[in-house]
C-alpha positions in Angstrom: -15.8 -72.3 0.8 -12.1 -72.5 -0.1 -10.2 -75.3 1.7 -7.4 -74.1 4.0 -4.0 -75.0 2.6 -2.3 -77.7 4.5 1.0 -75.8 4.7 0.9 -72.0 4.9 3.6 -69.6 3.9 6.2 -69.5 6.6 5.3 -65.9 7.6 1.6 -66.7 7.6 2.1 -69.9 9.5 4.0 -68.2 12.3 1.6 -65.2 12.5 -1.3 -67.6 12.6 0.4 -69.6 15.3 1.1 -66.5 17.4 -2.5 -65.5 17.2 -3.6 -69.0 18.2 -1.2 -69.2 21.1 -2.3 -65.8 22.4 -6.0 -66.8 22.2 -5.3 -70.2 24.0 -2.5 -69.3 26.3 -4.3 -70.5 29.3 -4.5 -74.0 27.9 -2.0 -76.8 27.5 -0.5 -76.5 24.0 1.7 -79.5 23.1 4.4 -78.7 20.6 3.2 -81.6 18.3 -0.3 -80.0 18.1 1.2 -76.6 17.2 3.4 -78.2 14.6 0.4 -80.0 13.0 -1.4 -76.7 12.9 1.5 -75.0 11.0 2.0 -78.1 8.8 5.6 -78.6 10.1 7.5 -81.1 12.0 8.1 -80.3 15.7 11.8 -79.8 14.9 11.2 -77.4 12.1 8.5 -75.5 13.9 10.8 -75.0 16.9 13.6 -73.7 14.7 11.5 -71.5 12.5 9.4 -70.0 15.3 12.5 -69.1 17.3 14.3 -67.6 14.2 11.3 -65.4 13.3 9.8 -64.5 16.7 12.9 -64.6 18.8 11.6 -67.1 21.4 10.3 -70.7 21.4 6.6 -71.4 21.2 6.6 -72.3 24.9 8.3 -69.0 25.8 5.9 -67.1 23.6 3.0 -68.8 25.4 4.5 -67.9 28.8 4.8 -64.2 27.7 1.1 -64.3 26.7 0.2 -65.8 30.0 2.2 -63.1 31.7 0.3 -60.4 29.8 -3.0 -62.0 30.9 -1.7 -62.2 34.5 -0.7 -58.5 34.5 -4.1 -57.5 33.2 -5.9 -59.6 35.8 -3.8 -58.1 38.6 -4.4 -54.6 37.3 -8.1 -55.2 37.2 -8.0 -56.0 40.9 -8.7 -59.7 40.7 -7.4 -61.7 43.6 -3.8 -62.8 43.1 -4.8 -66.5 43.1 -7.6 -65.9 40.6 -5.4 -63.9 38.3 -2.7 -66.6 38.4 -5.0 -69.4 37.5 -7.0 -67.4 35.0 -3.8 -66.8 33.1 -3.2 -70.5 32.8 -0.5 -71.0 35.4 -1.2 -74.2 37.3 0.9 -73.3 40.3 1.1 -70.1 42.3 4.4 -71.1 43.8 5.9 -71.4 40.3 4.8 -67.9 39.5 6.1 -66.5 42.8 9.5 -68.2 42.4 10.1 -66.5 39.0 8.2 -63.2 39.7 11.3 -61.1 39.9 12.2 -61.6 36.3 8.6 -61.8 35.1 7.1 -58.9 36.9 10.0 -57.2 38.6 8.3 -57.8 41.9 5.9 -60.3 43.5 2.3 -60.6 42.1 0.9 -59.0 45.2 3.2 -56.0 44.9 2.3 -55.7 41.2 -1.4 -55.8 42.1 -0.8 -52.9 44.5 0.8 -51.0 41.7 4.4 -51.7 42.7 4.0 -49.6 45.8 5.8 -52.1 48.0 8.9 -51.8 45.8 11.5 -49.6 47.6 14.3 -48.0 45.6 17.0 -45.8 47.2 19.0 -43.5 45.0 22.0 -41.1 45.0 23.9 -39.3 42.3 27.4 -37.8 41.8 29.6 -36.4 39.1 31.9 -38.7 37.1 34.4 -38.1 34.3 31.6 -38.6 31.8 28.9 -36.5 33.5 26.4 -36.8 36.3 25.4 -40.4 37.2 22.6 -41.7 39.3 22.4 -45.1 40.9 19.2 -46.7 42.1 19.1 -49.9 44.2 16.6 -52.2 45.8 17.4 -54.6 48.6 18.5 -57.1 46.0 21.0 -54.9 44.1 21.4 -52.1 41.6 18.4 -51.7 39.3 19.3 -48.3 37.7 22.5 -46.6 36.5 22.0 -43.7 34.2 23.7 -40.5 33.0 21.9 -37.2 32.9 22.4 -33.5 32.8 21.3 -32.8 36.4 19.8 -34.4 39.5 16.3 -33.3 38.6 16.4 -35.0 35.2 17.9 -38.1 36.6 15.3 -38.4 39.3 12.6 -38.0 36.6 14.2 -40.8 34.6 14.2 -43.0 37.7 10.6 -42.2 38.3 9.7 -42.9 34.7 11.4 -46.4 34.8 9.7 -47.3 38.1 6.5 -45.1 38.3 4.9 -46.8 41.2 7.9 -47.5 43.4 8.7 -45.7 46.6 11.9 -43.6 45.9 14.0 -42.5 48.8 17.5 -40.8 49.0 20.2 -43.2 50.1 21.4 -42.8 53.7 23.3 -44.7 56.4 24.8 -48.0 55.2 23.2 -47.6 51.8 25.0 -44.3 51.3 28.3 -45.8 52.3 27.8 -48.6 49.8 26.9 -46.0 47.1 30.3 -44.2 47.7 32.1 -47.5 47.1 30.1 -48.2 43.9 30.6 -44.7 42.7 34.3 -44.7 43.5 34.8 -47.8 41.4 32.7 -46.5 38.5 34.7 -43.2 38.5 38.0 -45.0 38.5 36.8 -47.2 35.7 35.7 -44.1 33.7 39.2 -42.7 34.2 40.7 -45.9 32.9 42.4 -46.5 36.2 40.7 -49.8 37.3 38.6 -52.6 36.2 34.9 -52.7 36.9 34.1 -54.8 39.9 31.1 -57.2 39.8 28.4 -54.9 41.0 25.4 -56.6 42.6 22.6 -56.1 40.1 18.8 -56.4 40.3 18.1 -56.8 36.6 14.4 -56.8 35.5 13.1 -57.5 32.0 11.5 -59.9 29.7 13.0 -63.3 29.0 14.4 -62.1 25.7 15.8 -58.9 27.2 17.5 -60.9 30.1 19.1 -63.2 27.5 20.5 -60.2 25.6 21.7 -58.3 28.7 23.4 -61.4 30.1 25.2 -61.8 26.8 26.4 -58.2 26.9 27.9 -58.7 30.3 30.2 -61.4 28.7 31.6 -59.1 26.1 35.1 -58.2 27.2 36.0 -54.5 27.9 37.7 -53.1 24.9 35.7 -55.4 22.5 32.6 -54.7 20.5 29.9 -56.8 18.8 27.4 -56.0 16.1 23.7 -56.5 16.8 23.7 -59.4 14.4 26.6 -61.0 16.3 24.8 -60.6 19.6 21.7 -62.2 18.0 23.8 -65.2 16.8 25.5 -65.3 20.2 22.2 -65.9 22.0 21.1 -68.5 19.4 18.6 -66.3 17.6 20.3 -65.1 14.4 17.1 -63.5 12.9 16.6 -61.3 16.0 19.1 -58.4 15.4 16.4 -55.8 15.5 15.0 -57.2 18.7 18.5 -57.1 20.1 18.7 -53.4 19.3 15.5 -52.8 21.1 16.7 -54.7 24.1 19.9 -52.6 24.2 17.8 -49.4 24.0 15.7 -50.6 26.9 18.7 -51.2 29.2 18.3 -49.4 32.5 21.8 -50.1 33.8 24.5 -48.3 32.0 28.1 -49.5 32.0 27.4 -52.6 34.2 25.2 -54.0 31.4 27.5 -52.7 28.6 25.1 -52.0 25.8 27.7 -49.4 24.6 29.8 -52.3 23.3 27.2 -53.1 20.6 27.8 -51.3 17.3 26.5 -51.4 13.7 27.5 -54.3 11.4 29.6 -51.9 9.3 31.7 -51.0 12.4 30.2 -47.5 12.8 28.8 -46.1 16.0 25.1 -46.7 16.6 22.7 -45.0 18.9 23.0 -44.7 22.6 20.3 -43.5 24.9 22.8 -41.5 27.0 24.4 -39.8 24.0 26.4 -41.4 21.2 29.4 -39.2 22.0 29.4 -40.7 25.5 29.3 -44.2 24.0 32.4 -43.3 21.9 34.2 -42.1 25.0 33.3 -45.2 26.9 34.8 -47.4 24.1 37.9 -45.3 23.9 38.4 -45.6 27.7 38.0 -49.4 27.5 40.5 -49.6 24.6 43.1 -47.7 26.7 42.8 -44.4 24.8 42.5 -41.0 26.5 39.0 -40.3 27.9 
């Protein structure tokens, strides 16, 4: 039987490590043990793994645990059983970070998200019809669409198990304030206020989306520049996927990310709308 090489090719080593972490995600995996398995120092493992995979080994293990947790909850295990089977040693730790991990509490996830309440409303803007969806924590959905029916379907697709209700009362009044600011912004008449956001995504997506919010209006970045900006220069393609997965148009300004050659790239709400958004932010006519 051929002896396993002490040091694998970089690609093979990282792929082997990903498989190993996924298979043992419920265990304690010290970085030094993972480094020894890959034939690297802990420093070089940390750097190469993050450059190739987009996250650290610890973050990758957390994502594998999250996948196991979701599976356990979907299979109707008790919440506590699912948490500990996934390798989390503290239920309070999972609950404290459940908003960004699951988009809701583990108990709500086990129930299919049925406890998640989203109110919504739509209106016309200078760039077309826009719908806003919000939880009690903030705006979770801003999207353009051709009509109310199409926008409602998009909201339902993004949150398939949530309870969707039309905004009324104080929520409706708040919607008008949000929409007034967005409309003025799209006319080039005012700056965008800091809208209260309820952003839900993976650790990597959250990192990208937070970086996008720091790009000044009127400026653009390439996917590679964003990847470097979040400290993961090899993750340009993953950055593009995170931009394409953004649920909150304008407030999470994925329209400010373009191709490396300066040309316009894709935009899930129409590339022409992206061009107009950039023109508005640069002080040009809408």
